[in-house]
C-alpha positions in Angstrom: -0.1 0.1 0.0 1.7 3.1 -0.8 0.4 4.5 2.6 3.2 2.8 4.3 5.8 4.9 1.1 4.1 8.2 1.4 7.0 10.1 -0.2 7.5 7.5 -3.1 9.0 9.0 -6.1 10.1 6.0 -8.1 8.7 2.6 -8.4 10.9 -0.4 -9.4 8.9 -3.4 -9.4 9.9 -5.2 -12.5 9.8 -9.2 -13.5 7.7 -9.5 -9.8 5.0 -12.1 -9.4 2.5 -8.5 -9.9 0.0 -9.0 -12.5 -2.4 -6.3 -12.6 -2.5 -3.2 -10.9 -5.4 0.2 -11.1 -6.1 3.3 -10.5 -6.6 3.0 -6.9 -3.3 1.3 -6.1 -1.5 4.3 -7.9 -3.1 7.3 -6.7 -2.1 5.5 -2.9 1.7 6.9 -3.7 0.6 10.2 -3.6 4.2 11.5 -4.6 4.7 8.7 -7.5 6.3 10.1 -10.7 7.6 7.1 -12.5 6.6 3.1 -12.5 8.7 0.5 -13.6 6.6 -2.5 -13.8 7.2 -4.4 -17.2 8.2 -8.0 -17.5 5.6 -9.2 -15.3 3.1 -11.9 -15.7 -0.2 -9.2 -16.8 -3.6 -10.8 -16.7 -5.0 -8.5 -19.5 -8.8 -7.7 -17.4 -11.5 -5.4 -19.5 -10.5 -3.4 -16.4 -6.3 -3.7 -16.5 -6.7 -2.8 -20.1 -8.6 -0.1 -20.2 -6.8 1.5 -17.0 -3.6 1.3 -18.8 -4.2 2.2 -22.2 -5.4 5.5 -20.9 -4.9 6.8 -17.2 -1.6 5.2 -17.3 -0.9 6.9 -20.6 -2.1 10.2 -19.7 -1.7 10.7 -16.2 0.4 11.7 -14.0 3.0 9.0 -13.8 5.6 7.6 -16.3 6.1 4.2 -17.4 10.4 4.7 -17.6 10.8 1.3 -19.1 8.5 1.9 -21.9 5.3 0.5 -23.1 6.8 -2.6 -24.5 7.4 -4.5 -21.6 3.9 -4.7 -20.7 3.2 -8.0 -22.7 0.0 -9.7 -21.5 0.3 -13.2 -20.1 -3.3 -14.2 -20.1 -5.9 -15.0 -21.5 -4.2 -17.9 -23.6 -5.3 -16.1 -26.6 -4.0 -12.8 -26.1 -0.8 -13.8 -25.1 2.3 -12.6 -25.7 0.8 -9.3 -26.5 1.5 -5.9 -25.8 -0.8 -4.7 -23.4 -1.6 -1.1 -25.3 -2.2 -2.6 -28.6 -4.8 -5.3 -26.7 -8.5 -4.6 -28.4 -11.1 -6.2 -26.4 -14.2 -6.6 -27.9 -17.9 -5.5 -26.2 -18.5 -9.0 -26.6 -15.1 -9.6 -24.0 -16.0 -6.7 -21.7 -19.5 -6.9 -21.1 -20.9 -10.3 -21.3 -24.0 -9.5 -19.6 -24.9 -6.7 -21.9 -24.0 -9.0 -25.0 -25.9 -11.7 -23.9 -29.0 -9.6 -23.1 -28.7 -8.2 -26.3 -28.6 -11.3 -29.0 -31.4 -12.8 -26.6 -33.6 -9.8 -27.1 -32.3 -9.3 -30.7 -33.5 -13.4 -31.3 -36.6 -13.1 -29.3 -37.4 -9.8 -31.8 -36.3 -11.5 -34.7 -38.6 -15.3 -33.7 -41.4 -12.9 -32.8 -41.7 -10.9 -35.9 -40.8 -14.0 -38.5 -43.6 -15.9 -36.5 -46.3 -13.2 -37.0 -44.8 -13.2 -40.6 -45.4 -17.2 -40.7 -49.1 -16.9 -39.6 -50.5 -13.5 -41.4 -49.0 -15.1 -44.7 -51.0 -18.8 -43.6 -47.4 -20.8 -43.7 -48.8 -24.2 -41.3 -51.5 -24.3 -43.6 -49.5 -24.4 -46.1 -47.0 -26.8 -44.4 -49.7 -29.1 -43.5 -51.1 -29.8 -46.9 -47.9 -30.3 -48.4 -47.3 -32.6 -45.2 -50.2 -34.5 -46.4 -49.8 -34.6 -50.2 -46.4 -36.5 -49.4 -48.2 -38.9 -46.9 -50.5 -39.8 -49.3 -47.8 -39.8 -52.3 -45.5 -41.8 -49.9 -48.5 -44.3 -49.1 -50.1 -44.6 -52.6 -46.5 -45.6 -53.4 -46.3 -48.2 -50.3 -49.9 -49.9 -51.8 -48.6 -50.1 -56.0 -45.6 -51.9 -54.4 -47.8 -54.4 -52.3 -50.0 -54.8 -54.9 -46.5 -55.7 -57.7 -45.7 -57.9 -54.8 -48.8 -59.8 -55.0 -48.8 -59.8 -58.9 -52.5 -57.6 -59.0 -52.7 -54.9 -61.3 -52.3 -51.1 -59.4 -55.4 -49.9 -58.7 -56.0 -45.8 -58.3 -58.0 -45.1 -55.2 -59.2 -41.9 -56.0 -59.8 -40.1 -59.4 -58.4 -37.2 -58.7 -56.9 -34.7 -55.5 -58.6 -31.1 -54.7 -56.2 -28.9 -53.9 -57.4 -25.1 -52.0 -56.6 -22.4 -50.1 -58.7 -22.4 -46.7 -60.4 -18.8 -48.0 -62.4 -21.3 -50.8 -62.9 -24.2 -48.5 -66.8 -23.6 -48.3 -67.2 -23.5 -51.5 -65.3 -26.5 -52.2 -66.6 -28.1 -49.5 -70.0 -27.2 -50.2 -70.3 -27.0 -53.8 -67.6 -28.7 -55.5 -66.8 -32.4 -53.5 -71.0 -32.3 -53.9 -70.9 -31.7 -57.8 -68.3 -34.0 -58.4 -69.0 -37.0 -56.5 -72.4 -36.3 -55.5 -73.8 -35.9 -58.8 -77.5 -35.3 -59.6 -79.9 -37.4 -60.8 -82.1 -34.5 -63.6 -78.8 -33.2 -64.5 -78.5 -34.3 -68.0 -74.3 -34.3 -68.1 -74.5 -36.9 -65.0 -76.1 -40.0 -66.7 -73.5 -39.8 -68.8 -70.7 -39.8 -66.1 -70.1 -41.5 -63.6 -69.1 -40.0 -59.7 -65.3 -39.4 -58.8 -64.1 -39.9 -56.5 -61.5 -37.2 -54.5 
């Protein structure tokens, strides 16, 4: 602590076990002018790097052993980097803020995507595609079974009707009854058999 040495003007603490120091450490030495603390194993944390790059360079205390002797020892990806040249990202220094912003952006995009999918009726189209794929697969399976049994491949349906949800009422109340159950008094229905949809 600096209060033990109130008149100290030059502090040489090179090649020691010092791994970081801060503003409060230097302020306790009231008359300190020159500092030589290089060749130590510095932990390049966000606080230490910010302090070293701003406060030390423009402060009252001069680094008389040169900035190049202040080298990072950890974290591993910054090893052997000069402390004065280290650039730490927002993700490195503000973990909570970075994760919060990322989660917020992901949540916003997910809500936006959900609204867009809902407005475009994508779920309905996905369900219809799934039903079509299942029907196609079942048809192939039935055909394979019939071929194995030596029977002629027969179709179960005459037509597949794909329609928009907005046309559901017309399809179910008019189109399907007209094609599957033609009226007896209709002249055209006499010549045509009912279709299986």
